[in-house]
C-alpha positions in Angstrom: -22.1 -19.7 45.8 -21.1 -20.9 42.3 -25.0 -21.7 41.2 -25.0 -17.7 42.3 -22.0 -16.6 40.4 -23.5 -18.9 37.4 -27.0 -17.1 37.4 -25.2 -13.7 37.7 -22.9 -14.4 34.8 -25.6 -15.8 32.5 -28.0 -12.6 33.2 -24.5 -10.4 32.4 -24.0 -12.6 29.2 -27.6 -12.4 28.1 -27.4 -8.3 28.7 -23.9 -8.0 27.4 -23.9 -5.5 24.3 -22.1 -7.5 21.5 -21.6 -4.1 19.3 -18.0 -3.4 18.0 -17.9 -0.1 19.9 -18.6 -2.0 23.4 -16.5 -4.8 22.3 -13.7 -2.2 22.0 -14.6 -0.5 25.3 -14.4 -3.7 27.4 -11.2 -5.0 25.8 -8.0 -4.8 28.1 -5.5 -2.4 27.3 -3.4 -4.9 25.2 -6.4 -5.9 22.7 -7.2 -2.2 22.7 -3.8 -1.2 21.3 -4.0 -4.1 18.8 -7.4 -2.8 17.5 -6.4 0.7 17.0 -2.9 -0.4 15.3 -5.1 -2.3 13.0 -7.6 0.5 12.4 -5.0 3.1 11.6 -3.2 0.6 9.5 -6.1 -0.3 7.6 -7.0 3.7 7.0 -3.6 4.3 5.8 -3.4 1.5 3.4 -6.8 2.5 1.9 -5.2 5.9 1.6 -2.5 4.7 -0.4 -4.7 2.5 -2.4 -6.7 5.7 -3.6 -3.7 8.0 -4.2 -1.8 5.2 -6.6 -5.2 4.2 -8.3 -5.4 7.7 -9.2 -1.6 7.8 -10.0 -1.5 5.1 -12.5 -4.6 6.4 -14.4 -3.0 9.8 -14.7 0.3 8.6 -15.5 -1.0 6.2 -18.2 -3.0 8.7 -19.7 -0.4 11.2 -19.9 2.2 8.6 -21.4 -0.1 7.7 -24.4 -0.7 11.5 -25.0 3.1 12.2 -24.6 4.4 9.1 -27.3 1.3 10.2 -29.6 2.7 13.9 -29.8 6.5 12.6 -29.6 6.3 10.3 -32.7 4.0 12.4 -34.8 6.6 15.7 -34.2 8.9 16.5 -36.7 12.1 15.9 -34.5 12.7 15.0 -31.1 14.5 18.7 -30.5 11.8 20.8 -31.7 9.4 18.7 -29.6 11.4 19.1 -26.7 11.9 22.7 -27.2 7.8 22.9 -27.4 7.4 20.7 -23.7 6.5 23.0 -20.9 9.0 23.7 -18.4 7.3 21.7 -15.2 5.4 18.0 -16.1 4.1 15.6 -14.2 4.5 12.8 -16.9 7.2 10.6 -15.8 8.1 9.6 -19.5 8.0 13.4 -20.4 10.6 14.2 -17.5 12.6 11.1 -18.6 12.5 12.3 -22.1 13.7 15.7 -21.3 16.3 14.3 -19.1 17.8 12.4 -22.0 17.2 15.2 -24.3 19.0 17.9 -22.2 22.0 15.4 -21.9 22.0 14.9 -25.5 22.1 18.8 -26.3 25.0 19.2 -23.7 27.0 16.6 -25.3 26.8 17.5 -28.8 30.6 18.4 -28.9 31.1 14.9 -27.8 32.0 11.6 -30.4 29.1 9.6 -31.1 29.7 6.6 -28.8 30.6 9.0 -25.8 27.2 10.7 -26.5 25.1 8.0 -26.9 26.8 6.5 -23.6 26.0 9.5 -21.9 22.3 9.8 -23.0 21.4 6.2 -22.2 23.1 6.7 -18.6 20.8 9.9 -18.4 17.7 7.9 -19.5 18.4 5.1 -16.9 19.1 7.3 -14.1 15.6 9.2 -14.6 13.8 6.4 -15.1 15.3 4.7 -12.0 14.2 8.0 -10.1 10.7 7.7 -11.6 10.1 4.1 -10.6 11.0 4.6 -7.0 8.7 7.6 -6.7 6.0 5.5 -8.4 6.6 2.7 -6.1 6.8 4.8 -3.1 4.8 3.2 -0.1 4.4 0.0 -1.6 6.6 -1.4 1.3 3.9 -0.3 3.9 1.1 -2.1 1.6 3.2 -5.4 1.7 3.8 -4.8 5.4 0.6 -4.4 6.4 -0.3 -7.6 4.4 1.9 -9.8 5.6 1.8 -8.7 9.4 -1.8 -7.7 10.1 -3.0 -11.2 10.3 -0.4 -12.1 13.1 -0.8 -8.7 14.8 -4.6 -9.5 15.0 -3.8 -13.2 16.2 -1.8 -11.8 18.8 -5.0 -9.8 20.1 -7.0 -13.0 19.5 -4.6 -14.9 21.6 -4.1 -12.4 24.2 -8.0 -12.3 24.6 -8.7 -15.7 24.9 -6.1 -15.8 28.0 -8.2 -13.4 29.7 -11.3 -15.3 29.3 -9.5 -18.3 30.6 -8.5 -16.4 33.5 -11.8 -15.4 34.1 -13.0 -18.9 34.5 -10.2 -19.7 36.7 -11.1 -16.8 38.5 -15.0 -17.3 38.7 -14.5 -21.1 38.6 -17.5 -21.4 36.1 -17.0 -22.7 32.9 -20.2 -21.5 32.0 -19.9 -19.7 28.4 -21.6 -16.3 29.9 -18.2 -15.8 31.6 -16.1 -16.4 28.4 -18.1 -15.2 25.6 -17.4 -11.3 25.6 -13.6 -12.0 25.9 -13.9 -14.2 23.1 -16.1 -12.1 21.0 -13.1 -9.3 21.8 -10.5 -11.6 20.8 -12.2 -12.6 17.4 -12.8 -9.0 16.5 -9.1 -8.4 16.6 -8.6 -11.2 14.1 -11.4 -10.3 11.9 -9.5 -6.7 11.5 -6.3 -8.2 11.2 -7.9 -9.8 8.2 -9.9 -6.7 7.1 -6.6 -4.6 7.0 -4.3 -7.4 5.2 -6.4 -8.6 2.6 -7.1 -5.4 0.9 -3.4 -4.5 1.4 -2.4 -7.7 -0.3 -4.6 -7.3 -3.4 -3.7 -3.5 -3.8 0.0 -4.5 -3.5 -0.2 -7.2 -6.2 -2.4 -5.1 -8.7 0.4 -1.9 -8.1 3.4 -4.0 -8.6 2.3 -5.4 -11.5 1.2 -1.7 -12.9 4.4 -0.8 -12.0 6.3 -3.2 -14.2 4.3 -3.0 -17.0 5.0 1.1 -16.8 8.8 -0.1 -16.4 8.6 -1.8 -19.5 6.9 1.0 -21.2 9.5 3.5 -20.4 12.2 0.7 -21.3 10.6 0.4 -24.7 10.6 4.3 -25.4 14.2 4.6 -24.1 15.5 1.9 -26.5 13.4 3.7 -29.3 14.9 7.0 -28.6 18.4 5.8 -28.3 17.7 4.5 -31.6 16.6 7.5 -33.6 19.4 9.8 -31.9 
């Protein structure tokens, strides 16, 4: 009887399809859930990566253009009056907020005026950096948890493989190969989701710090000239 089971299992093992789709379809509900979660997390991570890549390219270019025009202008107020009502450049919006506060508090004494402008610049800068760093937490979360989610799917799949051995009373590799393949597929997906997310998070976090420093430098120079 055992010989018949072994022969049947070997035949099944030899003809088993190990394509990714087949591995997913053969997996049980828990492993399927893990795979779906990791695929969705990976797709959303890549969407964030492309979005943030375009964002940093755009704001770096627009901020360079803004600073060149600002320092060449006759006065901060004349440049402020020439700016459009709406702008997507964070540095421009911070400057407009500071100038609006400056013009609004002209009747105040110098120290009060500077304090109010400084607070306006700081508040606007904080808001802009918060927008820039939006969804950074998701990348960090995927990078830190995806390998463990994949590992959970792997452990679950291997448990099923051992159950197959116990039920069939056969230690042939053909019995456990499909289950192990499904389990390792979950691990691979976990790493596939985590690695780009970690790399992207570190890069964008560094880009955000550099941009924050640019905002801080501009704010200091702006305060010094008014």
